[in-house]
N, C-alpha and C positions, 0 to 999 in steps of 0.2 A: 623511212622518213629521215631526213638529214638532222643531225643533232648539232647544237651550237654550244659554244663555250659561254657560260654565264659571266656577268660582271662580278669580279671578286667582291665579297661582302665588306671587305675592309675599306673600300674606296667610298668617299662621301657621295651622296646622291645629288649634290649640286656643287657649283664652283662660285667663288667670290671674285669681284673686281679687286685688283691689287690696290692697296692704299697708296694714294698719290699718283696713280696712273692717269695720263692725260686723256681720259675717256669722257664721253658726253655727260654722264651724271656728275662728274667732278668739275666740269667747266662752269663758269658763271652763266646764268640763264640767258642773259642778253649779250653775251660775248659775240664778236664777229665770227669766230671759229664755229661756235654752236649754230649760229644762223646759217652759215654756209653748208653745214651738214644737213640742216633742215631743208634748205633749198635743193640740195642734191637729192635727198629722199623724195621730195615733192615731184621733181622731174621724173624720177624712176617710177613713182606710183602713177603719175599721169600717163606715162608711156604705156604702162601695162594694165591700166584700168579696163575692166570689161573683157579680160582674157577668157580663154575657152574653159576655164575651170582648173587647168593644170597649173601647178606652181611655176612662177617665173624665176629664172636664175640670173643673178647679177655676178659677173666675174670681175674681180678686182685684181689687176696685175700691174706690172711696172716694167721699166726698161733695164733696171739694174738694182743691185742690192742696196738697202738703206734708204729707199725712197719714201718708205712709210706706208706700204700697202697693207700690212697686217693691222696697224692701228686704224687705218682708213676703213678696212673691212669691218672691224669691230664697231667703230662709230657709226657707220652706215646701218649696220644691223640694229644697234641700240636706238638709232633715230627712227627707223621704220617701225620698230616694235612699239616705241613710246608714243609716236605721233598718231599711229592708226590703231593702237590698242590691239595688236595681233601678235601671234607667235611667229618668230622669224628664226630660221635655222642658219647658223654660221658654220660653214664647213672649212676646216683647215686642210685645204687642198694642196698646199706646198709640202709634200711629203719629204722633200730633200732637206729643207731647212725650216721646220715648223717654229713659229715664234710667238704663238698665243700665250705661252707661259710668261712672257714679259709683262702681260697685262691682266692675266687671269691666274688664280691659284689652282691650276690644273695639275693633277698627279700624272707624272710621266709614265706611270704603269697602266694608265687607263686605256682600254681598247678603243679603237677608232676606225678611221677610214681604211687603213691597211688591213685590219682584221676582218672588216666587212667584205672587202674585195677578195680576201682569201677564204671567205665563208666560215670564219672562226667565231663570229658573233653576229648579232642583228642590229639593225638601225635603232630599234627601241632600246636595246641594252646599252648601246654605246653613247647615245645622246645624253647630255647633262645640262640642266638649266643654269643660267647665270643669275646670281643675286647680288644685291648691294650689301655692303658690310653691315648697315643698320638693319637688324632683324625686322623692324617695323616696316621697312621699305619693300620687303618681299622680293619677288622675281622681277627681272627687268623685261621679261617677255622674249628674251633671246635664249635659244638653246644652242649649245655648241657641240659639234661633232669633231673631236680632236683628230690629229693625224694618226695617233697610235704608235706604240713602240715598234721598232724594226731595226734589224741589223742587215737587212737585204737591200742591195742597191738597184733592184729591178724597178722599172717605171710602170707601176701597176695601173695608174689612171689612164695613161696614153694608150693602153691596149684595149682588148675587146671587153674587159670587165667594166670600163668606165661608163659606157652608155647605159646599161641596165641599172647601175648604181644611181645615176642621176635621175632616171625614170622613177625609181623607187622614192627618192626624196621629193620629187615633184608631186607624187600622189599623197604625201603626208603633210606638206607645208605649202602655204600660199606664196611665201617669199623665201628664197634661198640666196644667201650671199656666200660666195666662195673666195677665200684668200688663195689666189693662184700663184704658181711660180712665175718668174718673168716670162714675157711673151715669146721670147726666142727659144725657151726650153720646150721640149716635146710635150711634156705633160701640161705646160701652160697653154700651148697652142691648142691641145686637145680639149681642155676645159673651156677655153674661150670659144672654140668652134661650136660647142654645144650650148653656150649661154644665150640668153635673150638680149642682154645688154652688157657692155664692157666699160669699166672705168679704168683708165690708164693713169696711174699716179706718177707725176713728174715732180722731182724735188728742185725747187728754185735754187739757182746758182750752182747746181751740181750735175744734174742730168744733161748730157751732151745732146745736141741736136742730131748728130749722126746716130746715136743710140735710139732716139725716138723714131727716126726714119727707118732704121733697120727693124725695129719692133713693129711698126705699122705695116711694113712689107711682109713680115712674117705672119701677122694676124689676118691680112687680106682686107679687101675693100667693102665687104658685104655685111659688116656688123654695125649695130647701133653703138657707136663709140663716143665716150665723153672723156674729157681730161680733168684731172684734179691737180692743181698746182699746190704743192705742199711746202711748208716751212717759209712762207712769205713773211718778210719783216713787218712788224706792226707799224712802223713808220710809213710803209707803202700801202697799208690797208686802211685808207680813209674811207668814210662813208657814213651811213645813218648812225652807226654805233660809235663813231668818233675815231 
């Protein structure tokens, strides 16, 4: 029987949203940004309603660094969990440049995706629930699987270990959101190819059209692909909420 390395007892059993982070629970309830996340979550849910019982995977990627894909991934997961009162798994799939610690109080020593792919820990041991800072609020419904510590530069997800890993998480969660590397990176393309839907995050006034076209070419024409335009100026965002 294969033995696994257990989670160190010193690590907390949950993680908190960082104070002041621009995540959904910290946004005004009727803000335009919050409503756009709810709209996106609704579209994703409608697309996959009545699936075959396996969990559906949403891959969130970008054309370049700094577009906001990690924050988008977290807010999509929080919205899906809060709106449909279900458990959602958020996977930190960008093993090269993990960034969830910008928004969550995650311990950098916590085992994660890398350790699972190396058979050093299990999914159950590595996943950690996300809670709000107010103890009365309890869990957000989101559970996070961090990238995990590593000093090795190999691309673990793009290889043969990536597919069985995703099949395992599909068996345990109805909804999985993956913060992926940019679409032109091998591991990004690999994760996107296995996802059911793809959200491509584009930063207003920064992401170049040529980068978008190159990413679309790399991802291929056969995916349910949606765009999210990030960092739109409030002056341009007129509508029901003002």
